[in-house]
C-alpha positions in Angstrom: -23.6 -26.2 -21.4 -22.7 -23.0 -19.5 -25.4 -21.8 -17.1 -25.3 -18.8 -14.8 -27.3 -18.5 -11.6 -28.1 -14.8 -11.0 -29.5 -12.8 -8.1 -29.8 -9.1 -7.2 -30.7 -7.1 -4.1 -32.3 -3.7 -4.6 -33.4 -0.5 -2.9 -37.1 -1.3 -3.4 -39.5 -3.1 -5.7 -40.0 -0.9 -8.7 -37.2 0.4 -11.1 -39.7 2.7 -12.8 -40.0 4.6 -9.4 -36.2 5.1 -9.4 -35.2 2.0 -7.3 -31.7 0.7 -8.0 -29.6 -2.4 -7.6 -27.4 -2.6 -4.5 -25.9 -6.1 -5.0 -25.5 -8.4 -7.9 -24.0 -12.0 -8.0 -23.7 -14.7 -10.6 -22.5 -18.3 -10.1 -21.3 -20.5 -13.0 -22.4 -24.1 -13.7 -21.0 -26.1 -16.6 -22.4 -29.5 -17.5 -24.3 -29.6 -14.2 -21.2 -29.1 -12.2 -20.3 -25.9 -10.2 -17.0 -24.5 -11.5 -16.2 -22.3 -8.5 -16.2 -19.2 -10.7 -18.5 -16.4 -9.7 -19.0 -12.7 -9.9 -20.1 -10.6 -6.9 -20.4 -6.9 -6.4 -22.0 -4.5 -3.9 -23.2 -1.5 -5.8 -23.7 2.2 -4.8 -27.3 2.9 -5.9 -26.9 6.7 -5.4 -30.0 6.7 -3.2 -31.3 5.2 0.1 -33.0 1.9 0.4 -36.7 1.8 1.5 -37.2 0.5 5.0 -38.7 -2.7 3.8 -35.9 -3.5 1.4 -33.3 -2.6 4.1 -34.9 -5.2 6.5 -34.5 -7.8 3.7 -30.8 -7.3 2.8 -29.4 -5.1 5.5 -27.2 -3.1 3.1 -27.1 0.5 4.5 -26.4 3.7 2.6 -23.2 4.1 4.7 -22.0 0.6 3.7 -22.7 1.2 0.0 -21.4 4.8 -0.4 -17.8 3.8 -1.4 -18.8 0.8 -3.6 -18.7 1.1 -7.4 -21.7 2.3 -9.4 -23.4 -0.2 -11.7 -22.0 1.4 -14.9 -18.5 0.9 -13.5 -19.0 -2.9 -13.2 -21.4 -3.4 -16.2 -18.8 -4.6 -18.7 -17.3 -7.1 -16.2 -20.9 -8.4 -15.5 -21.7 -8.7 -19.2 -18.5 -10.5 -20.0 -19.2 -13.0 -17.2 -22.7 -13.8 -18.4 -21.9 -13.7 -22.1 -23.7 -16.3 -24.2 -24.7 -18.4 -21.2 -28.2 -19.5 -20.1 -29.3 -17.3 -17.2 -31.3 -19.0 -14.4 -33.1 -16.6 -12.1 -35.7 -17.1 -9.4 -38.6 -14.7 -10.3 -36.7 -13.7 -13.4 -39.0 -10.7 -14.4 -38.1 -8.9 -11.2 -34.3 -9.1 -11.6 -34.4 -8.6 -15.4 -36.4 -5.4 -15.0 -33.8 -4.0 -12.6 -30.9 -5.1 -14.7 -32.4 -3.7 -17.9 -33.0 -0.4 -16.1 -29.3 -0.3 -15.0 -28.1 -1.3 -18.4 -30.3 1.4 -20.0 -28.8 4.1 -17.6 -25.4 2.9 -18.7 -26.5 3.2 -22.4 -26.1 -0.5 -23.0 -28.5 -3.0 -24.6 -31.1 -5.1 -22.7 -30.0 -8.2 -20.8 -31.3 -10.7 -23.3 -29.0 -9.3 -25.9 -26.0 -10.8 -24.1 -27.2 -14.2 -23.0 -28.5 -17.3 -24.9 -31.7 -17.6 -22.9 -33.3 -16.9 -19.5 -35.0 -19.5 -17.4 -37.2 -18.7 -14.4 -36.9 -21.2 -11.5 -40.0 -19.8 -9.8 -42.1 -20.7 -12.9 -40.5 -24.1 -13.0 -41.2 -24.7 -9.2 -44.8 -23.7 -9.6 -45.1 -26.3 -12.4 -43.4 -28.9 -10.3 -45.3 -28.0 -7.0 -48.6 -26.3 -7.9 -50.4 -24.8 -4.9 -47.3 -24.8 -2.6 -45.0 -22.1 -1.4 -42.1 -21.9 -3.9 -39.9 -19.1 -2.6 -36.2 -20.0 -2.1 -36.5 -20.9 1.6 -39.4 -23.2 0.9 -37.5 -24.9 -1.9 -34.4 -25.4 0.2 -36.6 -27.1 2.9 -38.3 -29.2 0.2 -35.1 -30.4 -1.3 -33.2 -30.6 2.1 -30.6 -28.0 1.1 -28.9 -26.3 4.1 -29.9 -22.6 4.1 -29.1 -21.9 7.8 -26.6 -19.1 6.8 -29.5 -17.2 5.1 -30.4 -14.9 8.0 -30.6 -12.0 5.5 -31.0 -12.1 1.8 -27.6 -11.9 0.0 -27.2 -12.1 -3.7 -24.2 -14.4 -3.7 -25.5 -16.9 -1.1 -28.9 -16.9 -2.8 -27.4 -17.6 -6.2 -25.4 -20.5 -4.8 -28.5 -21.9 -3.0 -30.5 -21.5 -6.3 -27.9 -23.5 -8.1 -28.4 -26.4 -5.6 -32.2 -26.1 -5.8 -32.1 -26.2 -9.6 -29.9 -29.3 -9.7 -32.2 -31.0 -7.2 -35.4 -29.9 -9.0 -34.2 -30.9 -12.5 -32.4 -34.1 -11.7 -35.3 -36.4 -12.7 -34.4 -38.9 -15.4 -30.8 -37.8 -15.4 -30.3 -39.3 -11.9 -29.7 -42.7 -13.4 -26.9 -41.6 -15.5 -25.4 -39.3 -12.8 -25.3 -42.3 -10.4 -23.7 -44.5 -13.1 -21.0 -41.9 -13.8 -20.2 -41.6 -10.1 -20.0 -45.4 -9.7 -17.9 -46.1 -12.8 -15.6 -43.2 -12.0 -14.8 -44.7 -8.6 -14.4 -48.2 -9.9 -12.6 -47.4 -13.1 -15.1 -49.6 -14.9 -17.3 -48.8 -17.9 -21.0 -49.7 -18.2 -22.7 -50.6 -21.4 -26.0 -48.9 -21.3 -27.4 -51.4 -23.8 -27.1 -54.0 -21.0 -29.6 -52.1 -18.8 -32.6 -53.1 -20.9 -34.1 -49.6 -20.7 -37.7 -49.3 -21.7 -38.1 -46.6 -24.4 -41.5 -45.0 -25.0 -41.4 -43.1 -28.3 -43.2 -39.8 -28.4 -46.6 -39.6 -30.1 -47.5 -37.2 -32.9 -49.3 -34.9 -30.4 -46.2 -34.8 -28.1 -43.9 -34.1 -31.1 -46.2 -31.2 -32.0 -46.1 -29.8 -28.4 -42.3 -30.2 -28.4 -42.0 -28.3 -31.7 -44.2 -25.4 -30.3 -42.0 -25.3 -27.2 -38.8 -25.1 -29.3 -40.4 -22.2 -31.3 -40.9 -20.3 -28.0 -37.3 -21.0 -26.9 -36.0 -20.0 -30.3 -37.9 -16.7 -30.3 -36.8 -15.9 -26.7 -33.1 -16.7 -27.5 -33.0 -14.7 -30.7 -32.6 -17.8 -32.9 -30.0 -19.5 -30.7 -32.0 -22.7 -29.9 -29.6 -25.5 -30.7 -32.4 -28.1 -30.8 -33.9 -26.3 -33.8 -30.6 -26.9 -35.7 -31.0 -30.7 -35.4 -32.9 -32.9 -37.8 -36.3 -33.8 -36.4 -36.8 -37.5 -35.4 -39.6 -39.4 -37.1 -42.7 -40.4 -35.2 -42.3 -44.2 -34.8 -45.6 -45.1 -33.2 -49.1 -43.7 -32.6 -50.9 -43.8 -29.3 
């Protein structure tokens, strides 16, 4: 599975008021492993940043004036994210700006080019209700070093988000990750049947909720949900 962690910096908070992107970065993850491939551009927004935004990212008009305009890097950006799952912290914010820039370049909306979009802010709120769930708070919670983050920067933030996502979604997969690491070092193989894992089959209600969730994913990904293409498993017990 190819996943892209995406972040932007902007001149302000509202694209409808003419605010633009000043920086965009995307970091690639395949099968829960960072590949080392990334895309990163500073962008000339053709306008000044608001004072509040400038305090956040520090990218001045003078620094950005010789950088490419978004339409000049749009095709490279779209090629990099093509058919991947995009993972964004507070996705509606970045997507609104990217859709605005793509529209100005006479290109289709962002969702047209990717398989689906996941919002890690929404995920974090579900995992940690009632707590602060900005990127700094999540780095602290998962003991991820963010000491270099004195200002917001799209590339660093995308890299930190990838680490946060891996920590936040490890869960049940941790057993198999640890097994893979152990067997890789020893050269041995492990028969999972010998682990005597306890399997709790899903109930009819859980299957129904799962089916509804797949419908949502399928709709948001324009019919590209792979789980929908698999034959459904029968309900083997009732609780």
